[in-house]
C-alpha positions as CSV (number, residue, x, y, z in Angstrom):
1,M,23.7,16.5,25.7
2,T,21.1,13.8,26.4
3,P,17.7,15.5,25.6
4,G,15.2,15.4,28.5
5,D,17.4,13.6,31.0
6,P,16.0,13.9,34.5
7,L,19.4,15.2,35.7
8,S,19.4,18.1,33.4
9,G,19.8,21.4,35.3
10,Q,20.5,19.5,38.6
11,H,23.6,19.9,40.7
12,V,25.2,16.5,41.2
13,V,28.0,16.0,43.7
14,V,30.2,12.9,43.1
15,L,31.9,11.5,46.1
16,G,35.3,9.9,45.3
17,A,37.5,10.4,42.3
18,A,38.5,6.8,41.6
19,R,37.4,4.7,38.6
20,Q,33.6,5.1,39.1
21,G,33.8,8.7,40.2
22,K,35.8,9.8,37.1
23,A,33.4,7.9,34.8
24,L,30.5,9.8,36.4
25,G,32.5,13.0,35.9
26,R,32.9,12.2,32.2
27,W,29.2,11.2,31.7
28,L,27.2,13.5,33.9
29,P,27.8,16.8,31.9
30,S,26.2,15.1,28.9
31,T,22.9,15.0,30.8
32,G,23.0,18.7,31.4
33,A,23.8,18.4,35.1
34,R,26.2,20.7,36.9
35,V,28.9,18.5,38.5
36,T,31.3,18.7,41.4
37,I,33.7,15.9,42.2
38,T,35.0,15.8,45.8
39,D,37.9,13.7,47.1
40,L,39.9,13.4,50.3
41,R,43.1,13.7,48.3
42,S,44.9,16.9,47.4
43,A,45.3,18.6,44.0
44,E,48.9,17.5,43.9
45,Q,47.9,13.8,44.5
46,L,45.3,14.1,41.8
47,A,47.3,16.0,39.3
48,A,46.9,13.4,36.5
49,D,43.1,13.2,37.0
50,L,42.8,17.0,37.0
51,A,44.7,17.2,33.8
52,E,42.3,14.7,32.2
53,F,39.4,17.0,33.1
54,A,41.2,20.2,32.1
55,D,38.6,21.0,29.4
56,S,35.6,19.7,31.3
57,P,33.0,21.9,33.1
58,V,33.3,19.7,36.2
59,Q,34.3,21.5,39.4
60,W,36.5,20.0,42.0
61,A,36.5,20.1,45.8
62,L,39.6,18.4,47.2
63,G,41.1,17.6,50.6
64,G,37.9,16.7,52.4
65,H,34.1,16.3,52.2
66,P,32.6,19.4,54.0
67,L,28.9,19.3,54.5
68,T,28.6,22.7,52.7
69,L,29.0,20.7,49.5
70,L,25.4,19.6,50.0
71,D,24.1,23.2,49.9
72,G,22.2,23.4,46.6
73,C,23.0,19.7,45.9
74,D,20.2,17.7,44.2
75,V,21.9,14.3,43.9
76,L,24.9,12.8,45.7
77,C,26.7,10.0,43.7
78,V,28.8,7.7,45.8
79,S,31.7,5.7,44.5
80,G,31.7,2.0,45.5
81,G,34.7,2.3,47.8
82,V,33.1,5.1,49.9
83,P,31.4,3.9,53.1
84,L,27.8,5.1,53.4
85,T,28.4,5.8,57.1
86,I,30.5,8.9,56.6
87,P,29.0,12.2,57.7
88,I,28.3,13.7,54.3
89,V,26.3,10.7,53.1
90,Q,24.4,10.6,56.4
91,E,23.7,14.3,56.1
92,A,22.5,13.9,52.5
93,H,19.9,11.3,53.7
94,R,18.8,13.6,56.5
95,R,18.3,16.5,54.1
96,G,16.3,14.3,51.7
97,I,18.9,14.5,48.9
98,R,18.9,11.6,46.5
99,V,21.9,9.3,47.1
100,T,22.8,7.0,44.2
101,N,25.7,5.5,42.2
102,D,26.9,4.9,38.7
103,A,25.3,1.4,38.4
104,Q,21.9,2.7,39.3
105,L,22.1,5.5,36.9
106,F,23.2,3.1,34.1
107,L,20.4,0.7,34.8
108,E,17.8,3.4,34.7
109,R,19.0,4.4,31.2
110,C,20.3,1.3,29.5
111,P,18.3,0.5,26.3
112,A,19.4,-3.1,26.1
113,P,18.5,-6.1,28.4
114,V,20.8,-6.3,31.4
115,L,22.0,-9.6,33.0
116,A,23.4,-8.8,36.4
117,I,25.4,-11.1,38.7
118,T,26.4,-10.9,42.3
119,G,27.7,-13.4,44.9
120,S,30.4,-13.7,47.5
121,A,32.5,-15.8,45.2
122,G,32.7,-16.6,41.5
123,K,30.9,-13.6,40.1
124,T,33.9,-12.3,38.0
125,T,34.4,-15.7,36.3
126,T,30.6,-16.2,35.8
127,T,30.1,-12.6,34.5
128,S,33.0,-13.0,32.1
129,L,31.7,-16.4,30.8
130,V,28.2,-15.1,30.3
131,G,29.6,-12.3,28.3
132,E,31.5,-14.8,26.1
133,M,28.2,-16.7,25.7
134,G,26.5,-13.6,24.6
135,R,29.2,-12.9,22.0
136,A,29.1,-16.5,20.8
137,S,25.4,-16.1,20.1
138,G,26.2,-13.3,17.6
139,R,24.8,-10.4,19.8
140,R,27.0,-7.4,20.5
141,T,27.8,-7.8,24.2
142,W,29.0,-5.4,26.8
143,I,30.6,-6.5,30.1
144,G,31.2,-4.2,33.0
145,G,30.1,-2.9,36.4
146,N,32.4,-4.1,39.2
147,I,34.8,-5.4,36.6
148,G,36.0,-4.1,33.2
149,D,34.5,-0.9,31.9
150,V,32.4,1.6,33.9
151,L,29.4,1.1,31.6
152,L,28.3,4.8,31.7
153,D,31.4,5.4,29.4
154,V,29.8,3.3,26.6
155,L,26.1,4.0,27.3
156,P,25.7,6.1,24.1
157,Q,26.9,3.2,22.0
158,I,24.6,0.6,23.4
159,A,21.7,-0.4,21.2
160,P,18.4,-2.2,22.2
161,A,19.5,-5.4,20.3
162,D,22.7,-5.7,22.4
163,V,23.1,-7.6,25.7
164,V,24.8,-6.1,28.8
165,V,26.4,-8.3,31.4
166,M,27.1,-6.6,34.8
167,E,29.0,-7.8,37.8
168,L,27.5,-6.0,40.9
169,S,29.2,-5.9,44.3
170,S,27.4,-5.5,47.6
171,F,28.8,-1.9,47.7
172,Q,27.1,-1.1,44.5
173,L,23.9,-2.9,45.5
174,E,23.5,-1.1,48.9
175,L,21.9,1.9,47.2
176,M,20.0,0.1,44.4
177,T,16.3,0.7,44.0
178,I,16.0,-0.9,40.6
179,S,16.6,-4.5,39.5
180,P,17.6,-5.9,36.0
181,P,15.3,-8.3,34.1
182,V,17.8,-11.1,34.7
183,A,19.6,-11.2,38.0
184,A,21.7,-13.9,39.7
185,V,22.8,-14.5,43.3
186,L,25.5,-17.2,43.1
187,N,26.1,-17.6,46.8
188,V,26.2,-15.6,50.0
189,T,28.9,-16.4,52.5
190,P,30.7,-14.1,55.0
191,N,32.5,-11.3,53.1
192,H,33.1,-7.5,53.4
193,L,32.1,-7.6,57.1
194,D,34.5,-4.7,57.6
195,R,32.1,-2.7,55.5
196,H,28.7,-4.2,56.4
197,D,29.3,-5.2,60.0
198,T,26.8,-8.1,60.0
199,M,25.8,-10.9,57.7
200,E,22.3,-9.6,57.8
201,A,23.3,-6.3,56.4
202,Y,25.6,-7.9,53.8
203,S,22.8,-10.3,52.6
204,A,20.3,-7.4,52.5
205,A,22.6,-5.5,50.2
206,K,22.9,-8.5,47.9
207,A,19.2,-9.0,47.8
208,H,18.7,-5.6,46.1
209,I,19.8,-7.2,42.8
210,Y,16.4,-9.0,42.5
211,Q,14.0,-7.4,45.0
212,H,12.8,-4.8,42.6
213,Q,12.1,-7.1,39.7
214,R,8.8,-7.4,37.9
215,P,6.7,-10.6,37.8
216,Q,8.0,-11.4,34.3
217,D,11.7,-11.0,35.3
218,I,13.9,-13.9,36.2
219,A,16.2,-14.4,39.2
220,V,18.8,-17.2,39.2
221,F,20.1,-18.7,42.5
222,G,22.7,-21.2,43.6
223,W,20.6,-24.1,44.9
224,D,23.6,-25.7,46.7
225,D,24.3,-22.5,48.7
226,P,21.8,-22.4,51.7
227,N,21.7,-18.6,51.9
228,A,21.1,-18.1,48.2
229,R,18.5,-20.8,48.1
230,Q,16.7,-19.2,51.1
231,M,16.8,-15.8,49.3
232,S,15.1,-17.4,46.2
233,F,11.9,-17.8,48.2
234,T,11.5,-14.0,48.4
235,A,12.0,-13.3,44.7
236,P,9.0,-11.3,43.2
237,G,9.5,-12.7,39.7
238,R,10.3,-16.1,38.1
239,V,13.1,-18.2,39.6
240,A,15.8,-20.5,38.1
241,Y,18.5,-22.5,39.9
242,F,21.9,-24.0,39.1
243,A,23.3,-27.0,41.1
244,L,25.7,-29.9,41.0
245,R,22.8,-32.3,41.1
246,E,19.5,-32.6,39.3
247,H,16.6,-30.3,40.0
248,K,13.2,-29.7,38.3
249,Q,13.2,-25.9,38.2
250,A,14.5,-24.0,35.2
251,G,18.2,-23.3,35.1
252,A,21.2,-25.7,34.9
253,Y,22.6,-28.7,36.7
254,L,25.3,-31.4,36.4
255,D,23.9,-34.7,35.2
256,G,26.7,-37.1,35.9
257,K,29.4,-35.7,33.7
258,T,27.1,-33.6,31.5
259,L,26.0,-30.0,32.0
260,R,22.4,-29.4,31.2
261,A,20.5,-26.2,30.9
262,T,17.1,-24.7,30.0
263,V,16.6,-21.8,27.6
264,S,14.0,-19.0,27.8
265,G,12.1,-20.6,30.6
266,S,11.5,-23.9,28.8
267,A,11.1,-26.9,31.1
268,E,13.3,-29.0,28.8
269,F,16.9,-29.4,29.9
270,Q,19.3,-29.6,27.0
271,A,22.8,-31.0,27.0
272,V,25.4,-28.2,26.9
273,C,28.7,-30.0,27.2
274,E,30.7,-32.6,29.1
275,R,32.4,-31.6,32.4
276,D,35.8,-32.2,31.0
277,T,35.2,-29.5,28.4
278,I,35.6,-26.9,31.1
279,R,39.2,-25.6,31.0
280,L,39.2,-24.2,34.5
281,R,40.4,-26.1,37.6
282,G,38.1,-27.0,40.6
283,D,34.6,-27.9,41.4
284,H,33.9,-24.2,42.1
285,N,34.5,-23.5,38.4
286,V,32.0,-26.2,37.5
287,L,29.4,-24.3,39.6
288,N,30.5,-21.0,38.0
289,T,30.0,-22.6,34.5
290,L,26.5,-23.9,35.5
291,A,25.6,-20.5,36.8
292,A,26.7,-18.9,33.5
293,C,24.5,-21.4,31.6
294,A,21.5,-20.7,33.9
295,V,21.9,-16.9,33.4
296,A,22.5,-17.2,29.7
297,G,19.5,-19.5,29.3
298,A,17.3,-17.2,31.2
299,S,18.1,-14.5,28.7
300,G,17.5,-16.7,25.7
301,I,21.1,-17.4,24.6
302,P,21.0,-20.8,22.9
303,V,22.9,-23.9,24.0
304,D,25.2,-24.0,21.1
305,A,26.5,-20.5,22.0
306,M,27.0,-21.7,25.6
307,R,28.9,-24.7,24.4
308,A,31.2,-22.7,22.1
309,A,32.0,-20.2,24.9
310,I,32.8,-22.8,27.5
311,A,35.2,-24.6,25.1
312,G,37.2,-21.4,24.5
313,F,37.1,-19.9,28.0
314,T,40.4,-20.1,29.9
315,G,39.4,-17.8,32.8
316,V,40.0,-14.2,33.8
317,E,43.1,-12.3,34.8
318,H,44.1,-12.6,38.5
319,R,41.9,-15.6,39.1
320,Q,44.0,-18.8,39.3
321,E,45.9,-17.5,36.3
322,T,49.1,-19.3,35.4
323,I,51.5,-16.5,34.6
324,A,54.9,-18.3,34.2
325,V,56.8,-21.5,34.6
326,V,60.4,-20.9,35.9
327,N,62.8,-23.8,36.6
328,E,59.8,-26.2,36.4
329,V,58.0,-24.2,39.1
330,T,54.5,-22.9,38.1
331,W,53.5,-19.4,39.3
332,V,49.8,-18.7,39.7
333,N,48.2,-15.3,40.1
334,D,45.0,-15.5,42.2
335,S,45.1,-11.9,43.5
336,I,41.4,-11.6,43.2
337,A,41.0,-14.0,46.1
338,T,40.3,-11.4,48.7
339,A,38.5,-13.7,51.2
340,P,39.7,-16.9,52.9
341,E,36.9,-18.9,51.3
342,R,38.4,-18.1,47.9
343,V,41.8,-19.4,49.0
344,V,40.1,-22.6,50.1
345,A,38.6,-23.0,46.6
346,A,42.1,-22.4,45.0
347,L,43.9,-24.8,47.3
348,R,41.4,-27.6,46.5
349,S,42.1,-27.1,42.8
350,Y,45.7,-28.3,43.0
351,R,47.3,-31.7,43.8
352,E,50.9,-30.4,43.2
353,P,53.1,-29.3,46.2
354,L,52.1,-25.7,47.0
355,I,53.8,-22.6,48.3
356,L,51.1,-20.3,49.3
357,L,51.5,-16.5,49.5
358,A,48.8,-15.1,51.7
359,G,48.1,-11.8,53.5
360,G,47.0,-8.3,52.6
361,R,44.3,-6.6,54.6
362,D,41.7,-8.5,56.6
363,K,37.9,-8.1,56.1
364,K,37.0,-9.5,59.6
365,L,36.4,-13.0,58.1
366,P,37.1,-16.4,59.6
367,W,40.4,-17.9,58.5
368,D,40.3,-21.3,60.4
369,E,39.1,-23.4,57.4
370,M,41.7,-21.8,55.1
371,A,44.5,-22.3,57.6
372,A,43.6,-26.0,58.2
373,L,43.5,-26.8,54.5
374,A,46.8,-24.9,53.9
375,A,48.4,-26.9,56.7
376,A,47.2,-30.1,55.1
377,R,48.1,-29.3,51.5
378,C,50.9,-26.7,51.4
379,R,54.7,-27.3,51.6
380,A,55.2,-23.7,52.7
381,V,53.1,-20.6,53.6
382,I,54.6,-17.2,53.2
383,A,52.6,-14.4,54.9
384,F,52.9,-10.8,53.9
385,G,51.3,-7.4,54.3
386,E,49.2,-5.8,57.0
387,Y,47.5,-9.1,58.1
388,G,50.6,-11.2,57.7
389,P,51.3,-11.6,61.4
390,Q,47.8,-12.9,62.0
391,V,48.1,-15.3,59.0
392,V,51.2,-16.8,60.8
393,E,49.2,-17.1,64.0
394,H,46.3,-18.9,62.2
395,M,48.8,-21.2,60.5
396,N,50.7,-22.1,63.6
397,R,47.4,-23.0,65.4
398,A,46.4,-25.1,62.4
399,K,49.8,-26.9,62.5
400,I,49.2,-28.0,66.0
401,R,45.8,-29.5,65.1
402,I,46.7,-30.9,61.7
403,S,49.8,-32.9,60.8
404,G,50.1,-32.2,57.1
405,P,52.4,-34.4,55.0
406,R,54.2,-31.4,53.4
407,L,54.1,-28.2,55.5
408,D,57.6,-27.5,56.8
409,R,57.7,-23.8,57.1
410,V,55.5,-20.7,57.8
411,T,57.4,-17.5,57.3
412,L,56.4,-13.8,57.7
413,V,57.8,-11.2,55.4
414,D,57.0,-7.5,54.9
415,D,55.6,-7.3,51.5
416,L,54.8,-9.1,48.2
417,P,58.3,-8.5,46.6
418,Q,59.9,-10.3,49.7
419,A,57.3,-13.1,49.4
420,V,58.2,-13.7,45.8
421,T,61.9,-13.6,46.4
422,L,61.6,-16.2,49.3
423,A,59.3,-18.4,47.3
424,H,61.7,-18.4,44.4
425,E,64.6,-19.4,46.8
426,I,62.7,-22.4,48.3
427,A,60.7,-23.6,45.4
428,Q,61.5,-27.0,43.9
429,P,60.7,-28.4,40.4
430,G,57.1,-29.5,40.3
431,D,55.9,-26.9,42.9
432,V,53.1,-24.4,42.4
433,V,53.7,-21.0,43.9
434,L,50.2,-19.6,44.5
435,L,49.4,-16.0,45.2
436,S,46.0,-16.4,46.8
437,P,46.0,-13.7,49.5
438,G,42.7,-14.1,51.3
439,G,42.9,-10.4,52.2
440,T,42.2,-7.3,50.2
441,S,45.0,-5.3,48.5
442,Y,44.2,-2.0,50.1
443,D,47.1,-2.1,52.6
444,A,49.6,-1.6,49.7
445,Y,47.7,-1.3,46.3
446,L,44.9,0.5,44.7
447,D,43.0,-2.8,44.0
448,F,43.5,-6.6,43.5
449,A,44.4,-6.0,39.8
450,E,47.3,-3.7,40.7
451,R,48.5,-6.3,43.2
452,G,48.2,-9.0,40.5
453,E,50.1,-6.9,37.9
454,H,52.9,-6.3,40.4
455,F,53.1,-10.0,41.1
456,R,53.3,-10.6,37.4
457,E,56.1,-8.1,37.0
458,L,58.0,-9.5,40.0
459,V,57.8,-13.1,38.6
460,S,58.8,-11.9,35.1
461,K,62.1,-10.7,36.5
462,L,63.0,-14.0,38.2
463,Q,66.2,-15.6,36.9
464,P,66.0,-19.2,35.6
């Protein structure tokens, strides 16, 4: 038990038994809290999870979220995938019950400095690369948050001399009333409007990552993104930028073919590496690398550690990840691309003939730019999943406006297995088959990682 924890003796209700909710269920008893986990699913559906907690004092309330769960409740912890508009959350606010999440509870207790990163695009790659820079500097480094481990699971192991790198989503940031000493907003473009309704609400959630900083803290912003740049003017602490062109503020920028960065607030820009050292495709990954340099530099990680990490970094799973070459056809897993904007970035990274697999569940985002670029650059587009019919409509409209040199078919199939089968049938040597859906995975999968792993499995079974 954690001595003197503020949660000791309190009744905490955890809303949702997914990854974050289960981590809360594992950690909260150590604080001395009484814990109830509630989930819409039945005991039969959660049999494996209940077995995991067989020897735990955690109580379970399954099949719904009755408001009576709030009777005697001191704290309501909300998993990231749970909308804050549902009745039990609204009633908790009305009753004055504290509503929080795992990321907030971790930040309140973490003994090590935290570098936290958010953005509409690029945050997973940037977070992972900053983590590698921390490790290259010789410091024990923990990576988690919206990716990797739920950091509450490892909180007892974290020491003050360590460094923690967190990816934070808008869902996690909605409830945040604390900011880390180093925070980064990479970019803010339309995303998750199915959850936040408006860009204003989405931007307001993102801003929580830096709004509670102290004057001595540092916030890093993408200068080339108008929304992120505008947000920087409201930062309460020190500010740094990253950009594809020179700027005078601390941070990082591209000087011709050389990446330069400052360290620990110094005004001197040091050469990090040449652009061709970056092993990831696309200008967007140059920006991600610059962002990582700016964040690492803000935390005092030296340039030689940045350089070593960049040289060895080949990307993250499910982000433009080459998973196989079959009959001289390259198969690429970009399952993490859950917005049309990310599909655009992927399409711009390839000059080879492309067969694009797109679909999933829509987030009420604009698809016109993605469809136009796909019409210009792809040989075929195979649409699948819940939003597949609308993807076909977007593509057919784009074909009328744009006469691409390659696009000769747009086909609708039911699901990802059918999309892979058709792509294998029509692919020619030299093609790239790119799974870059543009939609979320929730029409058929638990998350983008499960979708990406299914894609990997399907491709592994293709016959040469």
